[in-house]
SEFI-655749 format. One record per residue: residue number from 0; residue in one letter; chain; x, y, z of N, C-alpha, C, O in turn. Coordinates in nm, 4 decimals, padded with zeros to 6 digits. Each point is the difference from the previous one (the first is absolute). Layout:
BEGIN
   num   residuo   cadena        n.X        n.Y        n.Z       ca.X       ca.Y       ca.Z        c.X        c.Y        c.Z        o.X        o.Y        o.Z
   NUM         A        A          X          Y          Z          X          Y          Z          X          Y          Z          X          Y          Z
...
// end
This chain:
BEGIN
   num   residuo   cadena        n.X        n.Y        n.Z       ca.X       ca.Y       ca.Z        c.X        c.Y        c.Z        o.X        o.Y        o.Z
     0         M        A    00.0831   -00.1096    00.0073   -00.0750    00.1130   -00.0027    00.0784    00.1270   -00.0007    00.0873    00.0161    00.0853
     1         T        A   -00.1126    00.0783   -00.1779    00.0687    00.1183   -00.0102   -00.0638    00.1190    00.0549   -00.1185    00.0235   -00.0237
     2         T        A    00.1914    00.0536    00.0964   -00.0622    00.1162    00.0398    00.0375    00.1317   -00.0822    00.1166    00.0192   -00.0344
     3         T        A   -00.2154    00.0681    00.0050    00.0204    00.1103   -00.0919   -00.0104    00.1098    00.1224   -00.0755   -00.0070    00.0969
     4         V        A    00.1610    00.0989   -00.1235    00.0148    00.1248    00.0720   -00.0486    00.1080   -00.0971    00.0575    00.0188   -00.1073
     5         Q        A   -00.1637    00.0517    00.1461   -00.0454    00.1103   -00.0622    00.0927    00.1251    00.0251    00.0316    00.0312    00.1148
     6         R        A    00.0089    00.0360   -00.2192    00.0972    00.1208    00.0226   -00.0986    00.1080   -00.0077   -00.0956   -00.0033   -00.0775
     7         V        A    00.1233    00.1130    00.1706   -00.0766    00.1101    00.0111    00.0921    00.1294   -00.0248    00.1049    00.0167    00.0623
     8         P        A   -00.1503    00.0681   -00.1531    00.0899    00.1307   -00.0095    00.0149    00.0530    00.1258   -00.0866   -00.0146    00.0862
     9         L        A    00.2062    00.0852   -00.0650    00.0340    00.0618    00.1153   -00.1012    00.1295    00.0227   -00.0368    00.0261    00.1145
    10         D        A   -00.0031    00.0472   -00.2170   -00.0953    00.1116    00.0419   -00.1308   -00.0513    00.0537   -00.0655    00.0795    00.0673
    11         R        A    00.0191   -00.1967   -00.0863   -00.1189   -00.0618    00.0759    00.0193   -00.0328    00.1442   -00.0907   -00.0111    00.0825
    12         Q        A    00.2248   -00.0040   -00.0597    00.0462   -00.0386    00.1453    00.0198    00.1076    00.0802   -00.0012   -00.0200    00.1215
    13         M        A    00.0200    00.1355   -00.1648    00.0479    00.1099    00.0727   -00.0943    00.0427    00.1119    00.0506    00.0484    00.1013
    14         E        A   -00.1740   -00.0608   -00.1093   -00.0894    00.0225    00.1139    00.0259   -00.0549    00.1356   -00.0329    00.0553    00.1050
    15         Q        A    00.1016   -00.1811   -00.1177    00.0200   -00.0710    00.1259    00.1438    00.0564    00.0629    00.0350   -00.0355    00.1125
    16         F        A    00.0356    00.1144   -00.1829    00.1303    00.0638    00.0726   -00.0336    00.1387    00.0251   -00.0659    00.0663   -00.0800
    17         R        A    00.1141   -00.0175    00.1998   -00.0058    00.1218    00.0494    00.1211    00.0774   -00.0172    00.1012   -00.0441    00.0546
    18         V        A   -00.0933    00.1546   -00.1225    00.1221    00.0759   -00.0136    00.0224    00.0862    00.1364   -00.0857    00.0789    00.0398
    19         P        A    00.2044   -00.1003    00.0256    00.0073    00.0595    00.1425    00.0094    00.1603   -00.0329    00.0479    00.0473   -00.1031
    20         V        A   -00.0994    00.0204    00.2041    00.0167    00.1432   -00.0016    00.0772    00.0518    00.1162   -00.0259   -00.0363    00.1148
    21         G        A    00.1104    00.1118   -00.1403    00.1025    00.0474    00.1029   -00.0131    00.1419    00.0298   -00.0513    00.0739   -00.0839
    22         Q        A    00.0950   -00.0267    00.2010    00.0173    00.1467    00.0369    00.1423    00.0255    00.0209    00.0708   -00.0736    00.0688
    23         V        A   -00.0273    00.1838   -00.1317    00.1644    00.0329   -00.0009   -00.0019    00.1103    00.1217   -00.0769    00.0962    00.0007
    24         S        A    00.1674   -00.1228    00.0959    00.0338    00.0988    00.0959    00.1502    00.0344   -00.0093    00.0888   -00.0851   -00.0061
    25         I        A   -00.0703    00.2122    00.0057    00.1296    00.0564   -00.0075    00.0411    00.0850    00.1209   -00.0820    00.0772    00.0497
    26         I        A    00.1960   -00.0879   -00.0050    00.0494    00.0737    00.1167    00.0991    00.1031   -00.0650    00.1171   -00.0305   -00.0225
    27         P        A   -00.1686    00.1517   -00.0062    00.0827    00.1045   -00.0808    00.1331    00.0261    00.0707    00.0950    00.0224   -00.0749
    28         S        A   -00.0723   -00.0216    00.2064    00.1132    00.0455    00.0662    00.1156   -00.1001   -00.0238    00.1173    00.0333    00.0171
    29         R        A   -00.1550   -00.1587   -00.0577    00.1091   -00.1121   -00.0165    00.0433   -00.0067   -00.1214    00.1106   -00.0503   -00.0200
    30         C        A   -00.1930    00.1028   -00.0938    00.0443   -00.0002   -00.1295    00.1129    00.0740   -00.0399    00.0203    00.1120    00.0469
    31         K        A    00.0638   -00.1698   -00.1384    00.1115    00.0728   -00.0464   -00.0057    00.0212   -00.1493    00.1051    00.0333   -00.0549
    32         G        A   -00.2093   -00.0474   -00.0148   -00.0397    00.0329   -00.1132    00.0733   -00.0873   -00.1197    00.0255    00.0494   -00.1098
    33         C        A    00.0014   -00.1709    00.1420    00.0688   -00.0825   -00.0952   -00.0844   -00.0476   -00.1215    00.0521   -00.0404   -00.1039
    34         K        A   -00.1916    00.0485    00.1250   -00.0960   -00.0472   -00.0954   -00.0095   -00.1385   -00.0491   -00.0454   -00.0321   -00.1098
    35         F        A    00.0922   -00.0484    00.2008   -00.0003   -00.1533   -00.0209   -00.1381   -00.0440   -00.0065   -00.0450   -00.0794   -00.0827
    36         C        A   -00.0193    00.1373    00.1767   -00.1430   -00.0559    00.0246   -00.0875    00.0446   -00.1296   -00.0851   -00.0785   -00.0420
    37         I        A    00.1043    00.1978   -00.0187   -00.0510    00.0465   -00.0997    00.0322   -00.0773   -00.1369   -00.0856   -00.0235   -00.0852
    38         D        A    00.2125   -00.0106    00.0765    00.0408   -00.0562   -00.1203   -00.0438   -00.1599    00.0032   -00.0265   -00.0620   -00.1030
    39         F        A    00.0232    00.0120    00.2177   -00.0357   -00.1535    00.0108   -00.1568   -00.0310   -00.0010   -00.0417   -00.1128   -00.0262
    40         C        A   -00.0357    00.2114    00.0540   -00.1505   -00.0115    00.0039   -00.0510   -00.0624   -00.1296    00.0202    00.0587   -00.1063
    41         P        A   -00.0775   -00.1609    00.1097   -00.0507   -00.0727   -00.1158   -00.1402    00.0870   -00.0603   -00.0403   -00.0057   -00.1162
    42         R        A   -00.0104    00.0724    00.2087   -00.1287    00.0601   -00.0401    00.0116    00.1559   -00.0060   -00.1005    00.0711   -00.0025
    43         D        A    00.2206   -00.0242    00.0005    00.0294    00.1517    00.0093   -00.0852    00.0791    00.0884   -00.0601    00.0995   -00.0406
    44         V        A    00.0540   -00.1417    00.1599   -00.0808    00.0573    00.1122    00.0652    00.1287    00.0522   -00.0618    00.0996    00.0374
    45         L        A    00.1964   -00.1150   -00.0399    00.0746    00.1156    00.0791    00.0554    00.0967   -00.0844    00.0352   -00.0332   -00.1132
    46         V        A   -00.0212    00.1604    00.1568    00.0641    00.0993   -00.0798    00.0819    00.0957    00.1100   -00.0352   -00.0053    00.1178
    47         P        A    00.1311    00.0818   -00.1530    00.0797    00.0613    00.0921   -00.0969    00.1300    00.0405   -00.0835    00.0495   -00.0757
    48         S        A    00.1076   -00.0130    00.1876   -00.0841    00.1267    00.0545    00.0625    00.1250   -00.0336    00.1207    00.0114   -00.0213
    49         D        A   -00.2035    00.0812    00.0169    00.0409    00.1437   -00.0231    00.0704    00.0470    00.1127    00.0989    00.0724   -00.0115
    50         D        A   -00.1502   -00.1141    00.1338    00.0442    00.0398    00.1304    00.1378   -00.0673    00.0273    00.0385   -00.0951   -00.0680
    51         M        A    00.0351    00.1487    00.1714    00.1388   -00.0527    00.0445   -00.0187   -00.0384    00.1406   -00.0713    00.0692    00.0726
    52         N        A    00.1331   -00.1795   -00.0270    00.0155   -00.0229    00.1367    00.1005    00.0822    00.0789    00.0538    00.0892   -00.0656
    53         A        A   -00.0166   -00.1009    00.1953    00.1111    00.0686    00.0689    00.1252   -00.0163   -00.0563    00.0858    00.0871    00.0141
    54         K        A   -00.0614   -00.2087   -00.0884    00.1273   -00.0159   -00.0600    00.0397    00.0519   -00.1229    00.1113   -00.0129   -00.0510
    55         G        A   -00.2363    00.0898   -00.0080    00.0100    00.0556   -00.1280   -00.0304   -00.0985   -00.1237    00.0423    00.0299   -00.1116
    56         Y        A   -00.1059   -00.1312    00.1299   -00.0256   -00.0985   -00.1062   -00.1562    00.0073   -00.0303   -00.0805    00.0271    00.0890
    57         H        A    00.0492   -00.0489   -00.1991   -00.1176   -00.0064   -00.0787   -00.0435   -00.1669    00.0423    00.0464   -00.0972   -00.0596
    58         Y        A   -00.1440    00.0886    00.1738   -00.0380   -00.1489    00.0170   -00.1181   -00.0379   -00.0892   -00.0678    00.0791   -00.0656
    59         A        A    00.0536   -00.2071    00.0725   -00.0996   -00.0509   -00.0884   -00.1398    00.0135    00.0508   -00.0192   -00.0022    00.1216
    60         V        A   -00.0766    00.0155   -00.2027   -00.1478    00.0094    00.0458   -00.0776   -00.0844   -00.1070    00.0465   -00.0184   -00.1124
    61         V        A   -00.1664   -00.0315    00.1531   -00.0809   -00.0667   -00.0978   -00.0539    00.1047   -00.0918   -00.0435    00.1057    00.0460
    62         A        A    00.0446   -00.1310   -00.1738   -00.0375    00.0595   -00.1170   -00.1453    00.0456    00.0155   -00.0711   -00.0784    00.0628
    63         E        A    00.0122    00.1934   -00.1093   -00.1285    00.0426   -00.0069   -00.0771   -00.1168   -00.0831    00.0515   -00.0484   -00.1008
    64         G        A   -00.1750    00.0074    00.1485   -00.0769   -00.0812   -00.0755    00.0529   -00.1527    00.0156   -00.0715   -00.0883   -00.0475
    65         K        A    00.1764    00.0574    00.1028    00.0511   -00.1488    00.0207    00.0062   -00.0328    00.1360    00.0862   -00.0758    00.0443
    66         E        A   -00.1796    00.1327    00.0299   -00.0203   -00.0610    00.1413   -00.0473   -00.1391    00.0277    00.0169   -00.0618    00.1051
    67         N        A   -00.0831    00.0171   -00.2211   -00.0509   -00.1302    00.0209    00.0666   -00.1026   -00.1035   -00.0546   -00.1068   -00.0275
    68         D        A    00.1629    00.1428   -00.0215    00.0725   -00.0837   -00.0918    00.1161   -00.0869    00.0601    00.0511   -00.0869   -00.0706
    69         C        A   -00.0084    00.1079    00.1986    00.0949   -00.0853    00.0704   -00.0604   -00.1438   -00.0064   -00.1191   -00.0213    00.0225
    70         V        A    00.2089   -00.0756   -00.0548   -00.0497   -00.1387    00.0075    00.0769   -00.0616    00.1189    00.0060   -00.1222    00.0134
    71         N        A    00.0475    00.2003    00.0651    00.0915   -00.0551    00.1288    00.0925   -00.1091   -00.0590    00.0012   -00.1096    00.0560
    72         C        A    00.0681    00.1286   -00.1531    00.1231   -00.0789   -00.0348    00.1236    00.0210    00.0885    00.0921   -00.0816    00.0019
    73         R        A   -00.0933    00.1797    00.0620    00.1064    00.0337    00.1043    00.1407    00.0386   -00.0549    00.0952    00.0100    00.0774
    74         F        A   -00.0832    00.0102   -00.2027    00.1184    00.0092   -00.0680    00.0591    00.1418    00.0557    00.1223    00.0100    00.0092
    75         C        A   -00.2039    00.0978    00.0277    00.0618    00.1111    00.0318    00.0509   -00.0077    00.1460    00.0906    00.0718    00.0422
    76         T        A   -00.1555   -00.1636    00.0308    00.0476   -00.0213    00.1523    00.1456   -00.0813   -00.0101    00.0883    00.0223    00.0829
    77         L        A   -00.0727   -00.1074   -00.1789    00.1190   -00.0811   -00.0151    00.1108    00.0822   -00.0489    00.1123   -00.0262    00.0430
    78         V        A   -00.1275    00.1225   -00.1273    00.1185    00.0778   -00.0554    00.0167    00.1161    00.0754    00.0994    00.0685   -00.0241
    79         C        A   -00.1769   -00.0334    00.1099    00.0456    00.1264    00.0767    00.1135   -00.0119    00.0966   -00.0088   -00.0652    00.1041
    80         P        A    00.1156    00.1301   -00.1420    00.1103   -00.0328    00.0929   -00.0110    00.0889    00.1398    00.0821   -00.0232    00.0887
    81         E        A   -00.1765    00.1178   -00.0706   -00.0301    00.0688    00.1161   -00.1220   -00.0413    00.0669   -00.0382    00.0738    00.0908
    82         F        A   -00.0371   -00.1870   -00.1200   -00.1006   -00.0328    00.0662   -00.1022    00.1104    00.0121   -00.0545    00.0238    00.1078
    83         A        A    00.0277    00.0455   -00.2211   -00.0772    00.1146    00.0159   -00.1551   -00.0168   -00.0616   -00.0857    00.0882   -00.0035
    84         I        A    00.0752   -00.2112   -00.0388   -00.1275   -00.0338   -00.0726   -00.0432   -00.1478    00.0298    00.0811   -00.0924    00.0072
    85         F        A   -00.2047    00.0799    00.0080   -00.0719   -00.1403    00.0212   -00.1387    00.0081   -00.0561   -00.0655    00.1014   -00.0241
    86         T        A    00.0332   -00.2264    00.0079   -00.1590   -00.0031   -00.0465   -00.0669   -00.0967    00.0883    00.0593   -00.0860    00.0651
    87         T        A   -00.1884    00.1056   -00.0669   -00.0900   -00.0857    00.0832   -00.1125   -00.0525   -00.0848   -00.0520    00.0751   -00.0825
    88         E        A    00.0109   -00.1986    00.0971   -00.1118   -00.0448   -00.0806   -00.1433    00.0461    00.0490   -00.0360   -00.0119    00.1171
    89         I        A   -00.0307    00.0577   -00.2029   -00.1377    00.0440    00.0404   -00.0915   -00.1042   -00.0311   -00.0186   -00.0304   -00.1178
    90         R        A   -00.0446   -00.0316    00.2167   -00.0949   -00.1126   -00.0059   -00.1272    00.0461   -00.0301   -00.0395    00.1066    00.0472
    91         E        A   -00.0340   -00.1792   -00.1254   -00.1425    00.0299   -00.0154   -00.0789   -00.0284    00.1141    00.0214   -00.1011    00.0669
    92         A        A   -00.1204    00.1909   -00.0362   -00.1007   -00.0352    00.1094   -00.0782   -00.1186   -00.0389   -00.0625   -00.0160   -00.1049
    93         R        A    00.0768   -00.0784    00.2210   -00.0783   -00.1305   -00.0383   -00.1545    00.0127    00.0755   -00.0159    00.0426    00.1144
    94         P        A   -00.0717   -00.0802   -00.1874   -00.1389    00.0108    00.0534   -00.0258   -00.0998    00.1075   -00.1101   -00.0046    00.0548
// end
């Protein structure tokens, strides 16, 4: 007896997967303006600020209109040499 496996296109399976949503938190006073977090963000969520911190660096901020685009991949957290940025996952409210 042979078993057949029905292949289903990936786009029909996507409703069973939840894309994580993250919130980026930046500690401006720790930032030294290296822009690693900006360069490595796969969703281009971060941009340099127009403001400067006490050290004279333009720290990273979340780009306008990109507040909900973070997927909590944590690349920014991993590449920041000053530990000035971190992300937290936003969980959906369960009924």
